[in-house]
KEKE-3310 file (N, C-alpha, C; in steps of 0.2 Angstrom, whole numbers, plus 5000, padded with zeros to 4 digits):
npx = (5547:5553:5545:5539:5540:5551:5567:5580:5596:5609:5617:5632:5629:5620:5606:5594:5593:5582:5577:5568:5556:5542:5527:5515:5519:5523:5511:5506:5514:5508:5501:5509:5512:5524:5534:5535:5543:5556:5569:5565:5574:5573:5564:5567:5568:5558:5544:5536:5522:5506:5493:5480:5481:5481:5467:5461:5465:5458:5445:5444:5445:5433:5423:5425:5421:5408:5402:5391:5380:5383:5389:5404:5414:5407:5403:5414:5427:5429:5432:5443:5457:5456:5454:5466:5475:5472:5475:5489:5492:5490:5501:5512:5510:5502:5487:5470:5466:5477:5486:5489:5488:5500:5506:5519:5534:5543:5534:5527:5537:5539:5527:5527:5539:5533:5525:5533:5540:5554:5561:5556:5557:5568:5569:5577:5585:5588:5591:5599:5604:5619:5616:5605:5592:5596:5585:5580:5591:5592:5580:5580:5592:5587:5579:5587:5586:5574:5577:5581:5593:5603:5609:5620:5623:5637:5641:5654:5660:5653:5643:5637:5627:5629:5618:5618:5626:5618:5608:5615:5617:5605:5597:5591:5587:5583:5571:5567:5571:5576:5577:5583:5576:5580:5594:5596:5608:5616:5608:5608:5601:5593:5590:5576:5571:5579:5583:5571:5566:5576:5575:5562:5563:5570:5561:5559:5553:5552:5555:5554:5560:5553:5554:5562:5559:5546:5534:5543:5549:5543:5535:5532:5524:5515:5519:5532:5531:5534:5534:5532:5530:5537:5535:5534:5524:5531:5541:5544:5530:5524:5516:5519:5524:5514:5510:5514:5515:5510:5512:5506:5508:5494:5490:5497:5491:5481:5488:5496:5498:5500:5508:5510:5497:5480:5464:5458:5462:5454:5441:5428:5428:5419:5412:5418:5425:5431:5448:5455:5461:5451:5456:5454:5449:5455:5467:5466:5470:5482:5482:5483:5480:5468:5467:5478:5468:5468:5481:5480:5470:5477:5487:5481:5480:5493:5495:5485:5489:5502:5497:5489:5498:5506:5516:5525:5528:5534:5545:5552:5555:5563:5574:5579:5582:5591:5601:5605:5609:5620:5629:5631:5638:5649:5655:5661:5670:5667:5665:5655:5643:5634:5626:5630:5624:5607:5599:5602:5600:5592:5581:5589:5604:5620:5633:5650:5656:5666:5663:5648:5638:5639:5638:5624:5618:5622:5616:5602:5601:5601:5589:5588:5583:5590:5599:5611:5621:5631:5647:5643:5640:5633:5615:5604:5588:5576:5560:5544:5539:5549:5560:5571:5578:5578:5587:5599:5601:5602:5615:5623:5623:5629:5641:5647:5647:5656:5667:5671:5678:5673:5677:5681:5677:5691:5690:5687:5673:5659)
npy = (5497:5481:5466:5455:5442:5441:5433:5436:5444:5434:5436:5439:5435:5425:5427:5436:5451:5465:5480:5488:5489:5478:5483:5479:5480:5493:5499:5498:5506:5518:5514:5516:5529:5535:5532:5542:5551:5547:5535:5518:5506:5496:5485:5473:5476:5486:5488:5500:5510:5505:5513:5509:5504:5514:5518:5507:5506:5518:5514:5505:5513:5520:5510:5506:5518:5518:5509:5509:5508:5498:5481:5480:5470:5458:5460:5464:5462:5449:5439:5444:5439:5426:5430:5437:5427:5417:5423:5424:5411:5408:5415:5408:5396:5386:5378:5384:5390:5386:5395:5404:5421:5431:5440:5444:5438:5433:5428:5419:5409:5406:5400:5389:5382:5380:5369:5358:5346:5347:5341:5329:5312:5306:5314:5328:5337:5351:5358:5371:5385:5395:5407:5413:5425:5436:5435:5423:5414:5419:5415:5401:5398:5401:5390:5380:5380:5373:5361:5358:5352:5362:5363:5371:5373:5379:5393:5393:5403:5414:5418:5409:5393:5376:5365:5351:5348:5352:5343:5331:5333:5330:5318:5303:5308:5321:5334:5345:5354:5370:5384:5398:5402:5411:5420:5434:5441:5438:5435:5423:5408:5393:5376:5369:5356:5344:5344:5344:5331:5323:5326:5321:5308:5304:5306:5319:5336:5351:5368:5383:5399:5411:5425:5433:5429:5426:5434:5438:5427:5412:5401:5385:5378:5367:5357:5355:5349:5354:5357:5369:5386:5403:5420:5438:5453:5465:5467:5462:5460:5472:5476:5483:5485:5475:5462:5445:5428:5411:5396:5380:5363:5355:5342:5340:5348:5344:5336:5344:5354:5369:5377:5391:5401:5407:5415:5416:5405:5395:5382:5387:5402:5412:5406:5408:5399:5390:5385:5369:5373:5370:5366:5374:5365:5368:5378:5389:5386:5390:5403:5417:5429:5443:5448:5460:5471:5483:5483:5471:5475:5485:5478:5470:5476:5476:5462:5459:5465:5459:5446:5449:5454:5442:5429:5421:5430:5441:5434:5431:5444:5449:5440:5444:5458:5458:5451:5461:5471:5465:5464:5477:5481:5472:5477:5489:5484:5481:5473:5458:5452:5442:5427:5423:5414:5412:5402:5401:5413:5426:5440:5451:5461:5462:5473:5474:5485:5494:5505:5506:5511:5525:5526:5523:5534:5544:5540:5541:5555:5559:5554:5540:5525:5513:5501:5494:5480:5474:5467:5463:5473:5485:5485:5481:5481:5477:5479:5473:5485:5494:5502:5499:5511:5517:5509:5510:5524:5525:5517:5526:5537:5531:5529:5542:5543:5533:5538:5548:5542:5530:5514:5498:5482:5473:5459:5443:5441:5433)
npz = (5358:5361:5356:5369:5366:5358:5356:5368:5371:5379:5395:5404:5417:5416:5412:5403:5394:5391:5382:5388:5402:5403:5395:5403:5416:5417:5417:5429:5437:5442:5452:5463:5471:5477:5468:5459:5465:5466:5465:5468:5475:5485:5488:5494:5507:5512:5504:5492:5496:5490:5481:5484:5497:5506:5504:5508:5522:5526:5524:5534:5546:5544:5545:5559:5565:5562:5570:5579:5571:5562:5561:5563:5567:5563:5550:5543:5549:5555:5545:5539:5542:5536:5523:5520:5523:5513:5501:5503:5503:5490:5484:5490:5484:5490:5496:5498:5515:5521:5527:5541:5547:5556:5570:5567:5559:5568:5578:5571:5569:5582:5586:5578:5584:5597:5595:5597:5608:5615:5626:5628:5622:5609:5598:5597:5590:5580:5565:5558:5548:5543:5537:5541:5546:5560:5570:5569:5574:5587:5592:5591:5598:5611:5613:5617:5631:5633:5630:5617:5604:5596:5580:5569:5553:5545:5535:5524:5517:5520:5512:5505:5506:5509:5502:5502:5512:5523:5521:5524:5537:5544:5554:5563:5575:5572:5574:5567:5552:5549:5539:5529:5514:5504:5507:5517:5517:5506:5495:5491:5485:5490:5484:5490:5489:5489:5502:5509:5505:5511:5525:5527:5524:5536:5545:5550:5550:5540:5539:5531:5529:5520:5518:5510:5498:5494:5484:5475:5469:5461:5471:5478:5488:5490:5481:5484:5496:5508:5526:5534:5531:5534:5535:5530:5526:5523:5513:5498:5495:5496:5507:5518:5536:5541:5544:5549:5542:5542:5535:5535:5531:5525:5529:5540:5550:5559:5568:5576:5590:5595:5609:5610:5610:5609:5612:5599:5593:5597:5594:5595:5598:5602:5612:5623:5632:5647:5651:5647:5630:5616:5601:5586:5571:5559:5551:5559:5571:5574:5577:5588:5599:5598:5581:5571:5564:5557:5551:5543:5534:5527:5520:5510:5498:5492:5491:5482:5470:5467:5464:5453:5444:5443:5448:5440:5429:5437:5443:5431:5427:5438:5437:5425:5428:5439:5433:5424:5433:5439:5428:5425:5436:5435:5423:5429:5437:5450:5466:5468:5478:5477:5469:5453:5445:5440:5445:5458:5464:5473:5473:5475:5473:5479:5482:5485:5495:5506:5513:5513:5520:5519:5505:5504:5510:5502:5490:5494:5496:5483:5479:5477:5484:5494:5503:5516:5522:5536:5531:5518:5510:5499:5496:5483:5474:5462:5458:5450:5446:5443:5431:5418:5414:5427:5434:5427:5429:5443:5444:5437:5446:5457:5451:5451:5465:5469:5463:5471:5481:5487:5493:5486:5494:5499:5499:5491:5480:5473)
capx = (5549:5553:5540:5541:5541:5557:5573:5584:5603:5612:5622:5637:5626:5616:5599:5593:5591:5578:5579:5563:5551:5536:5521:5510:5522:5523:5504:5505:5518:5504:5498:5513:5513:5531:5538:5535:5547:5563:5570:5565:5577:5573:5559:5570:5567:5552:5541:5533:5515:5501:5488:5474:5482:5478:5460:5458:5466:5453:5439:5444:5443:5426:5420:5426:5417:5401:5400:5385:5375:5385:5393:5411:5417:5404:5402:5420:5433:5431:5434:5449:5463:5456:5455:5473:5479:5471:5479:5496:5493:5492:5508:5516:5509:5498:5480:5466:5465:5484:5490:5487:5492:5503:5508:5526:5538:5546:5529:5525:5542:5538:5521:5530:5543:5529:5522:5538:5542:5561:5563:5553:5559:5575:5570:5578:5589:5585:5596:5598:5609:5623:5615:5598:5592:5597:5580:5580:5596:5590:5574:5582:5596:5583:5576:5591:5584:5569:5580:5583:5600:5603:5615:5620:5627:5640:5643:5661:5662:5649:5639:5633:5626:5629:5612:5620:5629:5612:5604:5619:5617:5599:5598:5584:5586:5581:5564:5565:5576:5574:5582:5581:5575:5585:5598:5596:5615:5619:5603:5609:5595:5594:5585:5574:5568:5583:5583:5564:5566:5581:5572:5556:5565:5572:5555:5559:5549:5556:5552:5558:5559:5553:5553:5566:5558:5539:5532:5547:5550:5538:5536:5528:5523:5512:5523:5538:5529:5537:5529:5530:5533:5535:5538:5530:5522:5534:5546:5542:5523:5521:5511:5521:5525:5507:5509:5518:5511:5513:5509:5507:5505:5487:5490:5500:5488:5477:5492:5500:5495:5505:5508:5509:5490:5476:5457:5456:5464:5449:5436:5422:5430:5414:5409:5422:5425:5437:5453:5460:5458:5449:5459:5451:5451:5459:5473:5466:5473:5489:5481:5484:5474:5464:5472:5478:5464:5470:5486:5477:5466:5481:5491:5478:5481:5499:5495:5481:5494:5506:5493:5486:5504:5508:5523:5529:5531:5538:5551:5556:5558:5568:5580:5582:5585:5597:5607:5607:5613:5627:5633:5633:5643:5655:5658:5664:5675:5665:5664:5648:5642:5627:5627:5629:5619:5601:5595:5605:5600:5585:5579:5593:5611:5624:5639:5655:5660:5668:5659:5642:5633:5640:5634:5617:5616:5623:5610:5596:5602:5600:5583:5588:5582:5594:5602:5617:5622:5638:5650:5641:5640:5627:5610:5600:5583:5571:5553:5541:5537:5554:5562:5578:5581:5580:5593:5605:5602:5605:5622:5626:5624:5634:5648:5649:5649:5662:5673:5673:5682:5671:5682:5678:5680:5696:5689:5685:5666:5657)
capy = (5492:5474:5461:5451:5435:5441:5431:5442:5442:5432:5441:5435:5433:5419:5428:5440:5458:5468:5487:5491:5486:5476:5487:5477:5482:5500:5502:5498:5511:5523:5511:5517:5536:5536:5531:5549:5556:5545:5528:5514:5500:5493:5480:5468:5478:5489:5490:5506:5510:5505:5518:5506:5502:5520:5518:5501:5509:5523:5511:5502:5518:5521:5504:5507:5524:5517:5503:5509:5506:5492:5477:5480:5463:5452:5461:5466:5460:5442:5435:5447:5435:5421:5433:5438:5420:5413:5426:5423:5404:5408:5418:5403:5389:5382:5377:5389:5387:5383:5400:5408:5427:5431:5447:5445:5432:5430:5425:5413:5404:5404:5396:5382:5380:5378:5362:5353:5345:5344:5338:5322:5308:5307:5319:5335:5341:5356:5359:5378:5387:5400:5413:5415:5432:5435:5434:5415:5412:5421:5411:5394:5397:5400:5383:5375:5379:5369:5354:5357:5352:5366:5362:5377:5372:5386:5395:5393:5409:5419:5421:5403:5388:5370:5362:5344:5348:5353:5337:5326:5334:5327:5311:5301:5312:5327:5335:5350:5358:5377:5387:5403:5400:5416:5424:5442:5444:5438:5433:5416:5404:5386:5372:5366:5349:5338:5345:5341:5324:5320:5327:5317:5301:5303:5307:5326:5341:5356:5375:5388:5406:5414:5432:5436:5426:5427:5440:5440:5421:5407:5396:5379:5374:5360:5353:5354:5345:5358:5357:5376:5392:5409:5427:5444:5457:5471:5467:5461:5460:5479:5476:5487:5481:5474:5456:5439:5423:5404:5391:5373:5358:5353:5335:5341:5353:5341:5333:5349:5358:5375:5380:5398:5401:5412:5413:5415:5398:5390:5380:5391:5407:5416:5403:5410:5393:5390:5381:5369:5375:5365:5369:5374:5359:5370:5382:5394:5383:5393:5410:5418:5433:5447:5450:5467:5472:5488:5480:5466:5478:5488:5474:5467:5479:5474:5455:5458:5468:5454:5441:5451:5454:5435:5427:5419:5436:5444:5431:5432:5451:5449:5437:5448:5464:5456:5450:5468:5475:5462:5465:5484:5481:5469:5482:5494:5481:5481:5466:5456:5447:5438:5422:5425:5409:5414:5397:5401:5420:5429:5446:5457:5461:5465:5476:5474:5492:5494:5511:5505:5516:5531:5526:5523:5541:5548:5538:5544:5562:5560:5552:5533:5522:5507:5500:5490:5476:5473:5461:5461:5480:5489:5480:5484:5477:5480:5475:5473:5492:5498:5502:5499:5517:5519:5505:5514:5531:5523:5516:5532:5541:5527:5530:5548:5543:5529:5542:5552:5539:5524:5509:5491:5478:5469:5451:5440:5440:5428)
capz = (5363:5358:5358:5374:5363:5355:5360:5371:5372:5385:5398:5408:5423:5415:5411:5397:5396:5386:5382:5392:5406:5399:5396:5408:5422:5417:5418:5437:5441:5445:5459:5469:5471:5478:5462:5455:5469:5466:5462:5474:5474:5492:5489:5499:5514:5513:5497:5492:5497:5485:5482:5487:5504:5510:5503:5513:5529:5528:5525:5541:5551:5543:5548:5566:5567:5561:5573:5582:5566:5558:5565:5560:5567:5560:5543:5539:5551:5557:5540:5536:5543:5531:5516:5519:5523:5507:5496:5504:5501:5482:5483:5492:5481:5494:5495:5503:5521:5523:5530:5546:5548:5563:5571:5564:5558:5575:5582:5567:5570:5589:5586:5576:5590:5602:5594:5598:5615:5614:5632:5628:5617:5606:5592:5600:5586:5576:5560:5555:5543:5545:5534:5543:5549:5567:5575:5569:5578:5594:5595:5591:5604:5617:5614:5621:5638:5633:5629:5610:5602:5590:5575:5564:5547:5544:5528:5524:5514:5523:5507:5502:5511:5505:5504:5503:5519:5527:5521:5527:5545:5546:5556:5566:5581:5570:5574:5562:5548:5548:5535:5525:5507:5501:5512:5517:5517:5499:5490:5489:5486:5491:5482:5496:5488:5492:5510:5512:5504:5516:5531:5527:5525:5543:5550:5552:5547:5537:5540:5527:5530:5513:5519:5505:5491:5493:5481:5469:5466:5461:5477:5477:5495:5490:5477:5488:5502:5514:5532:5536:5528:5537:5532:5532:5521:5522:5508:5491:5495:5496:5512:5524:5542:5543:5548:5547:5540:5544:5531:5538:5526:5527:5532:5547:5554:5565:5573:5579:5595:5598:5615:5609:5608:5612:5611:5592:5590:5599:5589:5596:5602:5606:5618:5629:5637:5651:5649:5642:5624:5611:5595:5579:5567:5554:5551:5564:5578:5574:5579:5595:5601:5593:5575:5570:5559:5553:5547:5538:5529:5523:5516:5505:5491:5489:5489:5476:5465:5466:5461:5447:5439:5442:5450:5434:5426:5442:5444:5425:5427:5443:5435:5420:5431:5443:5428:5422:5438:5440:5422:5426:5441:5432:5419:5433:5441:5457:5469:5468:5484:5475:5464:5446:5442:5442:5449:5465:5466:5474:5469:5477:5471:5484:5480:5491:5496:5513:5516:5510:5523:5516:5499:5505:5512:5496:5485:5497:5495:5476:5477:5476:5490:5494:5510:5516:5528:5537:5528:5511:5507:5497:5493:5478:5471:5457:5458:5443:5444:5441:5424:5416:5415:5434:5436:5424:5432:5449:5443:5435:5452:5460:5448:5454:5472:5470:5461:5476:5486:5490:5492:5486:5499:5496:5499:5484:5480:5469)
cpx = (5548:5548:5543:5542:5548:5563:5577:5591:5605:5617:5627:5634:5620:5608:5599:5591:5588:5579:5574:5559:5545:5531:5516:5513:5522:5516:5503:5509:5514:5500:5503:5515:5521:5536:5539:5540:5554:5563:5570:5568:5578:5567:5561:5569:5561:5549:5537:5525:5511:5496:5482:5475:5480:5470:5457:5459:5460:5446:5438:5442:5435:5421:5420:5421:5410:5398:5394:5379:5376:5389:5399:5414:5414:5404:5409:5426:5435:5434:5441:5455:5462:5457:5463:5477:5478:5475:5486:5497:5494:5499:5513:5515:5506:5491:5476:5466:5472:5488:5486:5491:5494:5505:5515:5529:5540:5540:5527:5530:5541:5532:5523:5534:5538:5525:5527:5539:5549:5564:5561:5556:5566:5575:5571:5582:5585:5591:5594:5604:5612:5621:5608:5598:5593:5591:5579:5585:5594:5585:5576:5587:5593:5580:5581:5589:5578:5571:5582:5591:5600:5610:5615:5625:5630:5640:5650:5663:5658:5644:5634:5632:5625:5623:5613:5622:5623:5609:5608:5619:5610:5600:5591:5583:5583:5573:5562:5572:5573:5579:5579:5581:5580:5588:5597:5602:5617:5614:5604:5603:5596:5588:5582:5572:5572:5583:5576:5564:5571:5578:5566:5558:5568:5567:5555:5555:5554:5552:5557:5555:5559:5552:5556:5564:5550:5537:5537:5549:5544:5539:5530:5527:5520:5516:5529:5537:5532:5532:5527:5534:5532:5538:5533:5528:5526:5538:5542:5534:5520:5516:5513:5522:5518:5507:5514:5513:5514:5509:5511:5504:5499:5487:5493:5496:5485:5482:5497:5496:5500:5503:5507:5502:5486:5468:5455:5458:5458:5444:5430:5424:5425:5410:5412:5423:5431:5442:5452:5456:5456:5451:5454:5453:5456:5465:5473:5468:5479:5488:5483:5478:5471:5469:5472:5474:5466:5476:5484:5474:5471:5486:5488:5479:5488:5499:5491:5485:5498:5503:5491:5492:5506:5515:5527:5532:5535:5545:5556:5559:5564:5574:5583:5586:5591:5603:5610:5611:5620:5631:5635:5639:5650:5659:5663:5670:5673:5664:5657:5647:5635:5629:5626:5624:5612:5597:5597:5604:5593:5585:5584:5601:5615:5631:5644:5659:5660:5664:5652:5637:5633:5637:5627:5614:5617:5618:5604:5596:5600:5594:5583:5588:5585:5596:5608:5617:5629:5641:5648:5640:5633:5622:5605:5595:5579:5565:5550:5539:5543:5556:5569:5582:5583:5586:5599:5606:5605:5613:5626:5628:5629:5641:5651:5651:5655:5668:5675:5676:5679:5675:5679:5681:5685:5695:5686:5677:5665:5660)
cpy = (5485:5470:5457:5444:5435:5438:5437:5439:5439:5436:5436:5433:5428:5421:5432:5447:5462:5476:5490:5487:5484:5481:5486:5479:5490:5503:5502:5502:5516:5521:5513:5525:5538:5536:5537:5553:5553:5538:5523:5507:5496:5488:5474:5470:5481:5491:5496:5505:5510:5510:5515:5504:5508:5520:5512:5503:5514:5520:5507:5507:5520:5516:5505:5513:5523:5511:5503:5507:5500:5488:5476:5473:5458:5453:5462:5463:5453:5438:5438:5442:5429:5424:5434:5432:5417:5416:5425:5415:5404:5410:5412:5396:5384:5382:5382:5385:5384:5388:5404:5415:5427:5438:5449:5438:5429:5426:5419:5408:5402:5399:5389:5379:5377:5371:5357:5352:5342:5341:5330:5318:5309:5312:5326:5339:5345:5358:5366:5379:5394:5407:5415:5422:5431:5433:5426:5412:5413:5416:5403:5393:5397:5394:5378:5374:5375:5362:5352:5356:5356:5365:5367:5374:5378:5387:5396:5400:5415:5422:5415:5398:5381:5366:5354:5343:5348:5346:5331:5327:5331:5319:5309:5304:5319:5328:5340:5353:5365:5381:5393:5401:5404:5420:5431:5445:5444:5436:5426:5412:5396:5382:5368:5358:5344:5338:5342:5334:5320:5320:5322:5310:5299:5304:5314:5330:5347:5363:5379:5395:5409:5421:5435:5433:5426:5434:5442:5433:5417:5402:5391:5375:5367:5355:5351:5349:5348:5358:5364:5381:5398:5415:5432:5448:5463:5472:5467:5461:5466:5480:5481:5482:5479:5467:5450:5434:5416:5400:5384:5368:5355:5347:5335:5344:5349:5338:5338:5354:5364:5377:5388:5399:5406:5410:5413:5408:5393:5388:5384:5397:5411:5412:5405:5405:5393:5385:5373:5371:5369:5369:5369:5369:5361:5374:5388:5392:5387:5400:5411:5423:5437:5449:5457:5469:5477:5486:5476:5470:5482:5484:5470:5470:5477:5466:5455:5460:5462:5448:5443:5451:5447:5434:5425:5425:5440:5441:5432:5439:5452:5446:5441:5454:5463:5455:5457:5471:5472:5463:5473:5485:5478:5474:5487:5491:5480:5474:5464:5451:5443:5433:5425:5420:5411:5409:5397:5408:5422:5435:5452:5456:5465:5467:5477:5481:5492:5500:5511:5510:5523:5532:5526:5530:5545:5547:5542:5552:5564:5556:5544:5530:5515:5506:5496:5485:5475:5467:5460:5468:5482:5484:5484:5479:5481:5476:5476:5480:5496:5498:5501:5505:5519:5515:5509:5520:5530:5521:5522:5536:5537:5528:5537:5547:5539:5533:5547:5549:5533:5518:5502:5487:5474:5461:5449:5439:5434:5428)
cpz = (5360:5360:5364:5372:5359:5359:5362:5372:5378:5388:5402:5415:5422:5414:5404:5398:5390:5387:5387:5397:5402:5400:5402:5415:5423:5419:5425:5441:5445:5451:5465:5468:5472:5473:5458:5459:5469:5464:5468:5472:5481:5493:5494:5506:5516:5506:5498:5493:5491:5487:5486:5494:5508:5509:5508:5520:5531:5528:5532:5546:5550:5546:5556:5568:5566:5565:5577:5577:5562:5562:5561:5561:5563:5552:5539:5542:5553:5552:5537:5537:5537:5524:5515:5518:5516:5501:5497:5502:5493:5481:5485:5488:5485:5493:5500:5509:5524:5527:5535:5547:5555:5564:5568:5562:5564:5578:5578:5568:5577:5590:5583:5581:5595:5601:5595:5606:5615:5620:5632:5622:5614:5600:5595:5596:5581:5571:5557:5551:5546:5542:5536:5546:5557:5571:5575:5574:5585:5596:5595:5597:5610:5618:5617:5628:5638:5631:5622:5609:5596:5586:5570:5559:5545:5537:5528:5521:5516:5518:5504:5507:5507:5507:5505:5510:5524:5527:5525:5535:5548:5548:5560:5572:5579:5570:5568:5559:5547:5545:5531:5518:5503:5507:5511:5516:5510:5494:5487:5490:5486:5487:5487:5495:5490:5499:5513:5511:5510:5523:5532:5528:5532:5548:5553:5548:5544:5537:5535:5528:5523:5513:5513:5498:5490:5490:5475:5466:5466:5467:5476:5483:5494:5486:5480:5493:5508:5520:5534:5532:5532:5534:5534:5525:5519:5516:5501:5490:5495:5501:5518:5530:5545:5547:5545:5544:5542:5539:5534:5533:5529:5531:5539:5552:5560:5570:5577:5584:5598:5605:5615:5606:5610:5610:5604:5589:5593:5594:5589:5600:5605:5611:5624:5634:5641:5648:5651:5635:5620:5604:5589:5575:5561:5555:5557:5571:5579:5576:5586:5598:5596:5587:5574:5563:5554:5548:5541:5532:5524:5518:5511:5498:5488:5487:5483:5470:5463:5462:5454:5442:5438:5444:5445:5431:5430:5442:5437:5425:5432:5440:5430:5423:5435:5439:5426:5427:5439:5434:5423:5431:5439:5427:5422:5437:5449:5460:5470:5473:5483:5469:5457:5443:5445:5446:5456:5468:5467:5470:5471:5475:5477:5481:5485:5491:5504:5517:5513:5513:5520:5509:5499:5506:5506:5491:5488:5495:5488:5474:5475:5483:5490:5502:5510:5522:5529:5534:5521:5507:5505:5494:5489:5475:5467:5457:5451:5441:5442:5434:5424:5417:5422:5436:5433:5427:5439:5449:5441:5441:5456:5457:5451:5462:5473:5468:5466:5482:5489:5488:5491:5491:5496:5496:5492:5485:5476:5462)
residu = (UNK:UNK:UNK:UNK:UNK:UNK:UNK:UNK:UNK:UNK:UNK:UNK:UNK:UNK:UNK:UNK:UNK:UNK:UNK:UNK:UNK:UNK:UNK:UNK:UNK:UNK:UNK:UNK:UNK:UNK:UNK:UNK:UNK:UNK:UNK:UNK:UNK:UNK:UNK:UNK:UNK:UNK:UNK:UNK:UNK:UNK:UNK:UNK:UNK:UNK:UNK:UNK:UNK:UNK:UNK:UNK:UNK:UNK:UNK:UNK:UNK:UNK:UNK:UNK:UNK:UNK:UNK:UNK:UNK:UNK:UNK:UNK:UNK:UNK:UNK:UNK:UNK:UNK:UNK:UNK:UNK:UNK:UNK:UNK:UNK:UNK:UNK:UNK:UNK:UNK:UNK:UNK:UNK:UNK:UNK:UNK:UNK:UNK:UNK:UNK:UNK:UNK:UNK:UNK:UNK:UNK:UNK:UNK:UNK:UNK:UNK:UNK:UNK:UNK:UNK:UNK:UNK:UNK:UNK:UNK:UNK:UNK:UNK:UNK:UNK:UNK:UNK:UNK:UNK:UNK:UNK:UNK:UNK:UNK:UNK:UNK:UNK:UNK:UNK:UNK:UNK:UNK:UNK:UNK:UNK:UNK:UNK:UNK:UNK:UNK:UNK:UNK:UNK:UNK:UNK:UNK:UNK:UNK:UNK:UNK:UNK:UNK:UNK:UNK:UNK:UNK:UNK:UNK:UNK:UNK:UNK:UNK:UNK:UNK:UNK:UNK:UNK:UNK:UNK:UNK:UNK:UNK:UNK:UNK:UNK:UNK:UNK:UNK:UNK:UNK:UNK:UNK:UNK:UNK:UNK:UNK:UNK:UNK:UNK:UNK:UNK:UNK:UNK:UNK:UNK:UNK:UNK:UNK:UNK:UNK:UNK:UNK:UNK:UNK:UNK:UNK:UNK:UNK:UNK:UNK:UNK:UNK:UNK:UNK:UNK:UNK:UNK:UNK:UNK:UNK:UNK:UNK:UNK:UNK:UNK:UNK:UNK:UNK:UNK:UNK:UNK:UNK:UNK:UNK:UNK:UNK:UNK:UNK:UNK:UNK:UNK:UNK:UNK:UNK:UNK:UNK:UNK:UNK:UNK:UNK:UNK:UNK:UNK:UNK:UNK:UNK:UNK:UNK:UNK:UNK:UNK:UNK:UNK:UNK:UNK:UNK:UNK:UNK:UNK:UNK:UNK:UNK:UNK:UNK:UNK:UNK:UNK:UNK:UNK:UNK:UNK:UNK:UNK:UNK:UNK:UNK:UNK:UNK:UNK:UNK:UNK:UNK:UNK:UNK:UNK:UNK:UNK:UNK:UNK:UNK:UNK:UNK:UNK:UNK:UNK:UNK:UNK:UNK:UNK:UNK:UNK:UNK:UNK:UNK:UNK:UNK:UNK:UNK:UNK:UNK:UNK:UNK:UNK:UNK:UNK:UNK:UNK:UNK:UNK:UNK:UNK:UNK:UNK:UNK:UNK:UNK:UNK:UNK:UNK:UNK:UNK:UNK:UNK:UNK:UNK:UNK:UNK:UNK:UNK:UNK:UNK:UNK:UNK:UNK:UNK:UNK:UNK:UNK:UNK:UNK:UNK:UNK:UNK:UNK:UNK:UNK:UNK:UNK:UNK:UNK:UNK:UNK:UNK:UNK:UNK:UNK:UNK:UNK:UNK:UNK:UNK:UNK:UNK:UNK:UNK:UNK:UNK:UNK:UNK:UNK:UNK:UNK:UNK:UNK:UNK:UNK:UNK:UNK:UNK:UNK:UNK:UNK:UNK:UNK)
# end
């Protein structure tokens, strides 16, 4: 294996490709038992189960069973949301105490929405993007009934979003800009900094959905000055469908009072005080009801693995591996619906086949896990635990499936 310090050859997709996965990543493959059974190229949708997650889940049941003799809530569970939140803060590039876990990302987004009164004053505009995940559009569209003016900046090609156009849409009536950092459709990544600067100049706040970037890209919540980040643990964080999370810029917390609330958001929840609520002074004011303890316990293992490996190393490997997949696809003449420029690319590569659903089933039958989305085709992603040989094998299997009649989409990709 070549040294990781050896310069690597440039590829057509703007990154560099080595012959093998770094040894530090290989050592962690045993943490994921499923990797012995097939090729997992689905971390953009559902990461594989870490071995330690099963252990932590079993410990939760043991604690529950021993509650007669041991205070499970006081000793183990009460502090679990903070433990998960602080680890998430490290992944997001934020400070301890800046992340509150949520039941899911939709709830996290709704909690932020509930801080705004769109019917009062002149700041009623919310600027969103045309490449956001559908749940985001559903939630924002519903806010029209609460007085919000929703402005959707479209994607002209269905694959990219013009960040300058987003920034130019912000004015002094804008309350919030809410965008996906990386698109689930095309893996197109925006640079959030100019948008954040433009929004703050106009007195607006910014929310980024980082579901498709947290755990595979280096994020810098504190340095960016972003007001809110939302996402979940199911994808790159190897946490399964455990929970969502909400980052709030620390200096914003005290001035926000979410209407979507619950008893865990109270400053003294075990006083069981009558309404109105007295909000917790810190990030816990964004909690709602009793947290999902079993889910929180199970997602810690994935978070700890990501932090142990390190986001700089993970992003560098993702950049290299997506470049490799793009080059393999270009050699075959397949349409690519993902940016070639690594600065504009997330961790997923989309290949434009009209019958991508058939390809997904064919790959699964041969032990390769991938998925597809309408309009962009086959979606493939490699995380730090994958190997180059797995990627090559998956493309060799694709060669056979495409040879059986899979059709490239006739539209022009990137």
